N, C-alpha and C positions, 0 to 999 in steps of 0.2 A: 137095285135102284138106278134111277137114270142120272146121268152126268147133267150138271147145270146148262150145258151147251145144246143139249135137245129140247126141244119145244114139248110142252104137255101134249100127250095124246089120248088123254082121257078127261071126261067130265069131272071125276074124283079129282083128278092131280090140278084142273083149273079150280074148281072150288075150293080146294085145298090152298090156292095160291090166293084166294081173296077174288077171282075173276068170276062173273057172272057167265052161265053157259046156255041160259036159254035162246033158242034161235042160232044156235051158232055150229058149225060143222068143224068136225075135227078130221086132218089129214091121217091118214093111217101112219104107222111108224114107218112101215117099210117104204114109203113113197121117196124119202130121202129128197137130195137136190136134182131138180131139173137140167141145171147148167152142165154142160160137159167141161170139166175142170182141166181139160188139155186145149180147149178151144182159145182164141185170142178174143177177149172182148172187141165189138164192132171199132171201136176207135182205136184200138191198139194197132190194127191192121191198116196201113196208109193207103191201101187199093181201096177198101172197104169204106173208109173213113171219105175218102174223097167222092165215092159213089153216095153216101147219106148226105153229104153237104151238098152236093150237087143236086141230089132231088129235093132236098129241103129249099136251097135258093131258089128253084124252079115253081115250087109249091108258093113258098110265100111270095114270089113276082106275079103269080096268076090270082093269089086270093087276098094279099093285104097291102093295099094303098095307103096305111094310116099312117098320122102322123107320128106315133110313137116308133114305127119302123123305120121312117126318114130320119129320126132325131136318133136313133141307135146306128143306123150306116153312116149318117154324115157327122153326126155331134161325138159320138163315143168311139165308132171306128175311124174317122176322120177320112172318110171317102169323100172325093168331090162328086158335084152332078153327073159330069160324064162318066164316071168310075161305075155310079150307082145305075146308071142307063146301060153300060157294056155288060153288066151282070143280068141284064134283061128284067130291070124295075122300071115300070113306068110311075114315078112320082113328081112328075112335072107339077103337078097341083099343090105340091107341097114346098116349092122353092120359094112360095110367096112368103113363107117364113123368113128366109134369108132377106128376101126384099124389105120386109117388114123393120129388121133390124137396121138394114141401110137406112132406110126411112127415119127411123129413131135416132140414128146416127147423124143424119143431115139435121135434122130440127135440133137435137142438142149441140153441133157445132154452130149452127146460126145463132142460137142464145148465149153459147160460150163468147161469140165475135161482137154479140149487142153488147155485152157487159163488160168486156175488157178491150176492144178496139178502140184506137184514138181516132184513127183515121179508117172511116167505113169504106171498105173495098169494093162494094158494088154500087151499080147505079141506082137500085131502088133500096128502099129501107128494109131492115130486117123483118119488122110487121108485114111488109108487102110482101116480102118473099115467102114468109109463113102462111101467109093466104092464098097463096097459089100452090095449094096441095096438089092438085095434078101434074104440076111442072115438078115437084119434088118427089112425086112417086114415080114419075118417068125417069129421074134422076136416079132415084134407088133401085129400078128394075135394071138400069145398066150399069151401075155397079155391083150389083148381085150377080149380073151374068158373068164377071169378071171374076167372081168367086172371092175377091178380096177387096178391101178398100181402106185407104187412110185419109188424115186431113188433108194430105196434099192432092189427093184425087177427087175429096168432095169439093175442096176450094176451085180447083179446075173446071168442074162439072157446073157449079154454081154461076163461075165467071162467064162461061160459055152460054149459060141459059138466061142470063141476068144482067151480063156485061159489067165492064168496070166501072169505078166510079169517075165520071167524066173529069173530075178535078186530078185525079190521079195522073190520067193520060195526057194531061196538060202540065203535069209538073207541080201543081198547087197542092196544097193540103188542105182539102175540105175536111170539116169534122161531122158531116152528116151521119147519124147515127140512128139506131132504131129503124 
């Protein structure tokens, strides 16, 4: 009688266990395991693991330029764009996603300022700024190139591009909004 740990080796054993046997090939009981029980698994050997990792990275760098790969490297693993490039990946066409995030943050910031500012800080209205999509995309690209941005850097870029409210520069308090 076979122990419970051994796989069935005959059609009769499979049928008695309730399995279909048509078009099924069975391995002879003498085959045993093909794994050398004394050998290290590839990832347990540090040298072999480095070799595998190096080859996988090289393969991915040559064959995969997907947004998913960029998301994995940048968002999930936290690698910067220069680190990704240093590993051999050419994913600059995917950096636009970061620029899109910066663009949305700029638009959100302008909208927030429109709703909350008592004194509008820029020379043109918020609606006029929002209508200048090309300028906002250029600002977003500049911010994305730095790898990070905050409200202060967005404010500085908007001020550089659109100028200060003239009333603020004169010390007055204009209530120009929108």
